[in-house]
Residue frames relative to the residue before (quaternion, step in Angstrom):
aa qw qx qy qz dx dy dz
M 1.0000 0.0000 0.0000 0.0000 0.00 0.00 0.00
V 0.1233 -0.7709 0.6244 0.0239 3.58 -0.96 0.98
L 0.0956 -0.7801 0.6170 0.0392 3.60 -0.92 0.98
E 0.0387 0.7601 -0.6442 0.0758 3.49 -0.57 1.28
E 0.7008 -0.5332 0.2653 0.3927 3.55 -1.15 0.52
E 0.6372 0.5274 -0.3547 0.4358 3.57 1.09 -0.33
N 0.6056 0.5591 -0.3181 0.4685 3.55 1.48 -0.28
Y 0.6806 0.5404 -0.3449 0.3546 3.62 0.93 -0.47
G 0.5989 -0.6423 0.3124 0.3622 3.50 1.24 0.18
E 0.5154 -0.6412 0.4841 0.2982 3.51 -1.27 0.51
G 0.6516 0.5119 -0.3506 0.4363 3.52 -1.13 0.50
V 0.6158 0.5168 -0.3798 0.4577 3.50 1.20 -0.21
E 0.2647 -0.8154 0.5095 0.0735 3.49 -0.58 1.34
V 0.8179 0.1149 -0.0393 0.5623 3.54 1.02 -0.89
V 0.1699 -0.7657 0.6129 0.0958 3.54 -0.61 1.08
D 0.2389 0.7776 -0.5575 0.1655 3.61 -0.44 1.19
D 0.7517 -0.4090 0.2221 0.4673 3.61 -1.10 0.02
S 0.6331 0.5222 -0.3526 0.4496 3.57 1.02 -0.61
L 0.6507 0.4801 -0.3639 0.4623 3.64 0.96 -0.52
I 0.6015 0.5415 -0.3607 0.4635 3.60 1.12 -0.55
S 0.6413 0.5256 -0.3037 0.4693 3.52 0.93 -1.07
Q 0.6684 0.5202 -0.2816 0.4509 3.57 0.84 -0.99
S 0.6944 0.5021 -0.2619 0.4440 3.51 0.91 -0.97
L 0.6549 0.4873 -0.3042 0.4911 3.48 1.10 -0.71
A 0.6436 0.5140 -0.3217 0.4670 3.62 1.02 -0.69
E 0.7420 0.4206 -0.2479 0.4595 3.59 0.98 -0.76
N 0.6015 0.5532 -0.3572 0.4523 3.60 1.28 -0.42
P 0.4080 -0.7371 0.4802 0.2441 3.59 -0.68 1.20
H 0.8273 0.2175 -0.0884 0.5104 3.65 0.96 -0.50
P 0.0576 0.8242 -0.5603 0.0590 3.71 0.64 1.06
Q 0.5645 0.6325 -0.3884 0.3612 3.54 1.19 -0.46
H 0.6517 0.5289 -0.3167 0.4419 3.58 1.26 -0.40
L 0.5114 0.6672 -0.4167 0.3458 3.63 1.25 -0.14
R 0.1360 -0.8303 0.5386 0.0439 3.46 -0.60 1.17
V 0.7993 0.0959 -0.0675 0.5894 3.61 1.09 -0.68
F 0.0874 -0.7793 0.6202 0.0200 3.50 -1.03 0.96
V 0.0600 0.8224 -0.5591 0.0861 3.61 -0.30 1.21
L 0.0158 0.7831 -0.6199 0.0469 3.56 -0.80 0.96
R 0.1557 -0.8520 0.4981 0.0425 3.70 -0.13 1.24
S 0.6975 0.4351 -0.2909 0.4895 3.67 1.09 -0.51
E 0.6439 -0.5436 0.3789 0.3825 3.51 -1.20 0.52
C 0.0230 0.7719 -0.6287 0.0919 3.46 -1.04 0.99
N 0.5081 -0.6696 0.4692 0.2709 3.48 -1.42 0.14
L 0.2689 0.7726 -0.5153 0.2553 3.54 1.23 0.77
T 0.1893 -0.7603 0.6147 0.0911 3.53 -1.38 0.55
A 0.7168 -0.3836 0.3114 0.4921 3.57 -1.20 -0.13
L 0.5254 0.6392 -0.4019 0.3924 3.59 1.18 -0.50
S 0.6392 0.5488 -0.3029 0.4455 3.58 0.96 -0.93
V 0.6481 0.5066 -0.3196 0.4704 3.58 1.11 -0.90
Q 0.6258 0.5430 -0.3127 0.4645 3.59 1.05 -0.85
L 0.6595 0.4980 -0.3140 0.4674 3.56 0.93 -0.89
L 0.6942 0.4839 -0.3102 0.4333 3.58 0.91 -0.94
I 0.6138 0.5252 -0.3470 0.4765 3.65 1.16 -0.70
S 0.7293 0.4590 -0.2864 0.4187 3.57 0.73 -0.88
S 0.7113 0.4521 -0.2279 0.4875 3.63 1.27 -0.64
C 0.8083 0.2790 -0.1192 0.5045 3.53 1.08 -0.60
P 0.2187 -0.8469 0.4769 0.0867 3.53 0.18 1.29
S 0.6885 0.4631 -0.2755 0.4855 3.55 1.27 -0.54
L 0.4213 0.7299 -0.4535 0.2899 3.56 1.25 0.01
R 0.0949 -0.8256 0.5562 -0.0054 3.57 -0.83 1.11
F 0.8080 0.1199 -0.0418 0.5753 3.60 1.22 -0.31
I 0.0123 -0.7603 0.6495 -0.0014 3.47 -1.07 1.01
G 0.1903 0.7656 -0.5987 0.1386 3.61 -0.82 0.86
D 0.7789 -0.1379 -0.5819 -0.1891 1.63 -2.30 0.50
L 0.3980 -0.8028 0.3897 0.2127 3.56 -0.09 1.33
H 0.5696 0.6255 -0.3742 0.3798 3.58 1.19 -0.65
S 0.7033 0.4509 -0.2877 0.4683 3.59 1.08 -0.51
W 0.5371 0.6043 -0.4039 0.4280 3.58 1.26 0.05
A 0.4087 -0.7672 0.4475 0.2101 3.66 -0.43 1.26
G 0.7379 0.4167 -0.2581 0.4640 3.64 1.07 -0.45
I 0.6086 0.5401 -0.3653 0.4522 3.55 1.25 0.30
C 0.0772 -0.7806 0.6199 0.0194 3.58 -0.94 0.90
D 0.7346 -0.4467 0.2720 0.4322 3.55 -1.25 0.29
S 0.6465 0.4928 -0.3279 0.4813 3.63 0.91 -0.86
D 0.6453 0.4922 -0.3857 0.4387 3.70 0.80 -0.56
V 0.6407 0.5056 -0.3358 0.4703 3.56 0.95 -0.78
E 0.6203 0.5476 -0.3416 0.4457 3.60 0.92 -0.78
Q 0.6855 0.5000 -0.2735 0.4532 3.45 0.87 -1.04
L 0.6290 0.5245 -0.3164 0.4787 3.59 1.07 -0.93
A 0.6788 0.5070 -0.2958 0.4413 3.65 0.90 -0.86
Q 0.5934 0.5261 -0.3391 0.5061 3.60 1.20 -0.69
E 0.6794 0.4815 -0.3317 0.4434 3.57 0.76 -0.87
I 0.6408 0.5351 -0.3393 0.4335 3.59 0.90 -0.79
V 0.6567 0.5026 -0.2877 0.4831 3.50 1.11 -0.72
A 0.6573 0.5159 -0.2885 0.4675 3.58 0.95 -0.99
R 0.7490 0.3847 -0.2249 0.4904 3.62 0.99 -0.79
N 0.3761 -0.7534 0.4528 0.2931 3.57 1.49 0.08
L 0.2458 0.7631 -0.5516 0.2301 3.64 0.86 0.91
D 0.3421 -0.6730 0.6198 0.2143 3.52 -1.25 0.68
L 0.3848 0.6990 -0.4614 0.3879 3.54 0.47 1.31
M 0.0895 -0.7673 0.6324 0.0575 3.61 -0.94 0.91
L 0.2300 -0.7224 0.6386 0.1321 3.49 -1.39 0.62
S 0.2860 -0.7361 0.5919 0.1616 3.44 -1.10 0.77
Y 0.1778 0.7971 -0.5569 0.1512 3.72 -0.52 1.04
R 0.8403 -0.0978 0.0096 0.5331 3.55 -0.58 1.25
G 0.7205 -0.4852 0.2243 0.4418 3.50 0.91 1.05
T 0.6280 0.4893 -0.3415 0.4996 3.59 1.25 0.26
L 0.3298 -0.6896 0.6076 0.2156 3.56 -1.24 0.70
L 0.0254 -0.7791 0.6263 -0.0063 3.50 -0.97 1.02
P 0.5804 -0.1821 -0.7904 -0.0721 1.52 -2.29 1.00
Y 0.5662 -0.5594 0.4626 0.3905 3.55 -1.30 0.38
H 0.2122 -0.7577 0.6136 0.0666 3.53 -1.06 0.89
R 0.1900 -0.7813 0.5782 0.1383 3.61 -0.51 1.03
A 0.4641 -0.6734 0.5016 0.2821 3.52 -0.88 0.86
R 0.2083 -0.7697 0.5935 0.1091 3.53 -0.92 0.94
C 0.0483 -0.7823 0.6194 0.0449 3.64 -0.65 0.89
L 0.2031 -0.7405 0.6321 0.1044 3.50 -1.01 0.84
V 0.1999 -0.7806 0.5858 0.0866 3.56 -0.80 1.06
A 0.3341 -0.7394 0.5537 0.1876 3.61 -0.60 1.11
K 0.3471 -0.6988 0.5927 0.1996 3.55 -1.09 0.84
T 0.1720 -0.8043 0.5651 0.0646 3.43 -0.85 0.97
């Protein structure tokens, strides 16, 4: 399931944390949400990211956080650290960058 702004319907005037919370509570299958993208300005905060993470175990991508009025650099840094600490398979899009950074690990076999 992919949720982009054209999918959430007309008549929505304010996109904020309470709308996300209500939508997740009313959706019978939020666990199938894999991509959440909102490209227009909105009033979402890090709380919405937390709600999405906790309600949507299949979620792999959230963006574009730079258009979220309630998100700042330190919020995104904290969220990226949490994603790494919890070993989540999730990427955030913020200011044209995908976070968290994953360094490739190479194992060299001794012969």
